[in-house]
N, C-alpha and C positions, 0 to 999 in steps of 0.2 A: 217867659214862664219863670216863676220864682222857684227857689230851691225847695220851699215847703210843698209845692205842687209836684215836684219832680222826684224828690228823694225821700226814702223812709229809712230810719236808723234800724239796723239789725245786728245781731251778734256776729263777730268775725270768727269763723271756725276754720281749723286746719287739721290735717292728719298729723299726728305726732308719733314718732317711732323711736327705735333704739338710738341711744346716745343723744336724744333731744332733737333729732332731725325732724323737719316739718315739710309738708307738701300741701299744695292746694287741694281742696275738696272738689274743685271744679274741673280737674284734669284727670289724667289716667291714675289708676290705683298705684300707690307708691311701692308696693311690694312686687318682687319679681318671681317669687316661688310661693306656692300655697302654704308652705310651712311658716313663712314670714308674716302672713296675714294677722295672726293673733298678737303680733308684736306692735301693731299699729292701732291707734284709737283716735277718735275725733275729739278735739278740745277747743274751748273758746279762748281766744287770745285778744280780746278787746271788742271794739265796736266799729262797724263800718256802715256804708249806706247801700241801699238797693236803688238803682236808677229805674224808676217806674216807667219811663218812656222807652228806654232801650232794653230793659230786662236784664241788665248786667249788675254785677256786685263789685263795689269798690270804685275808687276814683284815682287810682294810681299813686296812692300814698299809704304809709303804714297806718294800721288801725288806731283809733283813739283809745286811750286807756279806760275811759269811762263813757257811759251812755250819755251823760250830761254834756260832755265836751263835743261828742258827735252831734247831739241835738242842737247845740249852740251854732255849729257850722251850718246845719240845715236851716235854722231860723235866721241867720244873718242875711242882710240885704244882698241881693245879687249885684256884683260890680257891673257898671255900665261899660 
């Protein structure tokens, strides 16, 4: 299966909170008290891929800075 058939480029998003801390949007909420919730927001931090076969996001690397670079990875021939 080629990367083109398996992966789709999507924005990489994270929770961003006080002092620039970040947390995955796919895990538990990053705040511990209801009063902290307004301090957190979801922001885009580059581009990643959605694995259409497994339904997972990312491939264990930092996001690409541009959509074009992420798409180049998807379009590249799969190593044998």
